[in-house]
N, C-alpha and C positions, 0 to 999 in steps of 0.2 A: 509500595503496592503496585501490582501490575494492572495495566489498563489496556483497552482494545483500541487500535488505531486503524483507520483506512488510509493507506499510503498510495499516492497516485503520481503519475507522470504522463506527459504527452507521448503517444505512440506515433512514430514517423513512418512505419511500414508494417506490412502484415507480419504476424507471428511474434510481435514484440509483447513483452510483459508491460502492462500499464497500470494495473491496480493490484493490491494485495492487502489482506487483513493481517495485522501484526500485533502480537501481544508483547508489550514492553513497559518499562517504568516511566518513560517520558517520550516526547516527540523526537528528540535527538537520537535516542536509542532506537526508536522505530525506524528512522532513516538509515541508521547503521545496519540494522538487521535486514532491511530491504536491499541495501547495497550488497551485503554478503550473500543474500539468497538468490539474486538475479543479476546477471551481467548487464541486462538492459538498464536496471536501476543504478548499477555501479558506475556507469559512464555518464550519468545525467546529473547536472547540478541544479536542475529545477524540479525538485520533488516536493509535492504537497502532502501534508499530514493533517488528518482531522480526527480528533478524539471521538469515539463512538459513545453516545449516550446510552448507558446500559440500564437506565431507569424506565425505559419504555420498550415495548415489543416493536421490532422493526426488521426489515431485510436490509443488510448493509452491502451486499455484493451479489450481482447477478452476472454470471460468466457466459460468454458466447465464443465458440471455437472459430467463428468466421467462415470464410469461403473454403 
């Protein structure tokens, strides 16, 4: 069964990807998809994964383009 995950990493400079929403079967697959989707995630060994609770209404990601 597919689940929704919020995958994140620390950004070290401007214009880096640091969060994404991923649909995957489990946390490890979510990390793999994130690494295949973004070069910023591909080179980071410290990636956090949080399963999104779909039983309640919520905002899971707000994006800002920066300066």
